[in-house]
C-alpha positions in Angstrom: 0.0 -0.2 -0.1 2.8 2.3 0.8 4.4 1.4 -2.7 1.0 2.5 -4.4 0.8 5.7 -2.4 4.4 6.5 -3.5 4.2 5.5 -7.3 0.7 7.6 -7.4 2.5 10.6 -5.9 5.6 10.4 -8.1 3.4 10.1 -11.0 1.1 13.2 -10.1 4.3 15.1 -9.7 5.6 14.4 -12.9 2.2 15.1 -14.9 2.3 18.4 -12.8 5.7 19.2 -13.7 5.0 18.6 -17.4 2.0 20.5 -17.6 2.4 23.9 -19.3 0.9 26.7 -17.5 -1.7 29.1 -19.3 -0.8 32.5 -18.5 -4.0 34.0 -19.3 -6.1 31.3 -17.4 -6.5 33.1 -13.9 -4.4 34.4 -11.2 -5.2 37.6 -10.1 -8.1 39.8 -11.5 -5.8 42.7 -11.6 -3.3 41.1 -14.2 -3.8 42.4 -17.8 -4.8 38.7 -18.7 -7.8 38.8 -16.4 -11.1 38.2 -18.1 -12.7 41.1 -16.1 -12.1 44.8 -15.8 -11.1 46.1 -12.4 -13.9 47.0 -9.8 -15.8 50.2 -10.1 -17.9 50.9 -6.6 -21.2 52.0 -7.1 -21.7 55.5 -5.8 -23.7 55.6 -2.3 -23.4 59.1 -1.5 -21.6 58.2 1.7 -18.1 59.6 1.4 -17.4 57.3 4.7 -19.3 55.3 6.8 -19.0 57.8 10.0 -22.7 58.5 10.3 -23.5 54.7 10.4 -21.2 54.2 12.9 -22.2 56.9 15.0 -25.7 55.9 14.7 -24.7 52.2 15.6 -22.8 53.4 18.9 -26.0 55.5 19.9 -28.2 52.6 19.4 -26.0 50.3 21.3 -25.7 52.9 24.3 -29.4 53.3 24.1 -30.2 49.6 24.5 -27.7 49.1 27.3 -29.3 52.2 29.1 -32.7 50.5 28.4 -31.4 47.0 29.8 -30.2 48.8 33.0 -33.2 50.9 33.6 -35.3 47.5 33.4 -33.2 45.9 35.7 -33.4 49.0 38.2 -37.2 48.9 37.8 -37.5 45.2 38.5 -35.3 45.4 41.6 -37.4 48.2 42.8 -40.5 46.3 42.1 -39.3 43.3 43.8 -38.4 45.2 46.8 -41.9 46.9 47.1 -43.4 43.5 46.7 -41.0 41.8 49.3 -40.2 38.9 46.6 -36.7 37.9 45.9 
């Protein structure tokens, strides 16, 4: 079994070494042989995403505040009713 694996491996290496590479068949899309042109981004009227980041931070902080306020109200309600 070990000889079979070794023979198959050597045969694959010989075939791979003798195969001629095709320059235009792939590689980087930025090469001059690529089938597609360069990427042109779609204009979204956002110069950068700072407004989205700020909105995300505001919603995150608001959510944390809402959670802490609900915990405070729950603790206050439980202390009034005498439950634990």
